[in-house]
N, C-alpha and C positions, 0 to 999 in steps of 0.2 A: 700166593699170588695177590698182590694189592689191587684193589678196585681202582680203575683209571679215573673214576668220577670223584670218589671220596677218600681214597687211599686206605680204606679199611682192609685189614689183612686176612679176612676170611671170605670164602665164596663157596658156592656149590655148583657142581657140574649138572647142567640141565639137558645136555645133548652131547654125544661123542660120535664122530664119524671118522672112519679110515679114509685117507686120501693119498694120492700119488702112488697108486698100486700097493698100498699098505705100508709105505715107509714113513708116513706122517699121520698124525691124528689131529683133527680139528675138534675143539671143544667149545661149546657155548657155556658160559658161566654166568652166575647171578650173585651179586653182592648180598651177603646175609646180614648186613647192618640194618637194624630196624629203621624204616623210613627211606632207605636208599633203593635197594632192589635193582640197581643198574645191571644191564646185561651186556656182556662183551665176549669176544672170541679170542681164544688162544690156540697156538699151534705147537705140537710136540713133534720132535724129529730126533733121529739118531745122528750123532756126530761120530762117524766111523773113525777117521784118522784126522786128528787136528792138523791143519795146514798152517804154516807160518806165512804171514804176509810181509813182504819186504817193502817198507815205506820209501818214499822219495829220499828221505834223510839217511837211508841205509839201516834204520832200526827195524828189527824183526819183532812182530807180535802175532799172537795166535789169532787165526781167523775168527771173526765175530759176526754171526748171522744177523744179530740185532742191528749192527751198523748198516748192513746191506738193506734190511727192512726199512730202517729210518730214512735212508737215501731215497728209496722208492716212494715212501709215504710223503716225503717233502716234495719230490718231483711231481707226484700225482695228486697233490692237495687240491681239492675243489675241482677235480676232473672226474668224468664219469668212468672211472676204472674200477671194476669189481675187485675186492680183496683176493678172490680166488685167482684172478689173472696175475696179480702181484706175486702171490705165493708160487704159482706155476713158473713165473719168470725167475724167481729166486732159486727154485728147485733146478731149473734148467742151467742157471749159472753155476750152481754147486756141482752139478754133474760134469760140466765142462772143466771146472777147476780140478776136480778129481781125475779127469782124463788128461789134463795138461801136466799135473804134478801131484804127487801124493805127499810132498814134503814142503816145498816153498813155491810162492808165486808173487810176482811183482804187483803192487797195488795198482799200477797203471794198467795192467792187463785186466784186472777185475773191473776197473773203470770203463774200459772198452767193452767188456762183456755186458755191463749194465746199460751202456748206451745202445748196444745192439738190441737188447731186450726191450728197452723203452721205445725204440724206434718202431718196433712191431706193435706195441701196446697203444701208444698215444703220442702223436707228434709234438704237442705242446709240452708234455712231461719230458720228452726227449730234449727239446730246446732248453727247457729250464735246467735240466741236469748238465747238458753240454756247456751251457754258458758259465756255469760255476766250475765244472771239471776242467774245461779248456781255458778258463779265465779270459773270457771275451773282454777286449779292451774298449771296443766302440760298436756303434750300431752296424757298421759295415760287416763286422764278423757275424753278427746276428743274421743279417740279410744273406750273407754267403751260406750260412748253415741252413737257413730256411730254403734257399734255392736248391741246395744239394738234397734236402729232404724231399722236395717236390719231384725230383727226378726219379 
């Protein structure tokens, strides 16, 4: 696991906790490079059945949790959203994906699930994500989405 601060390839685990009823593990790590000592959090989870995601182009690729996490982190950047809330939302989406299909799912369906979760977590993060996902063309679309969110 590379240190996010200095990219050193060695770290030590300073704390481990079971989360989400024991199906995930949260680990606090510390970089072991002399002079760095940066602390960061990682999450471990079991990928039971790899699901294929059908992209808009028709291409199928294996579901990648990291892409989902990146989307949440971009949408929630500089927002007061705890990492645990993001991880719970991702877990909720993954449960819904496995309930919808254990083989394939449209990327658009995953996008809708992300928007549902972001709407619950943080309105600004939701608008950020929706503006990119729905490809807003002008301010009017932003206004309409914000009005819909207020309801």
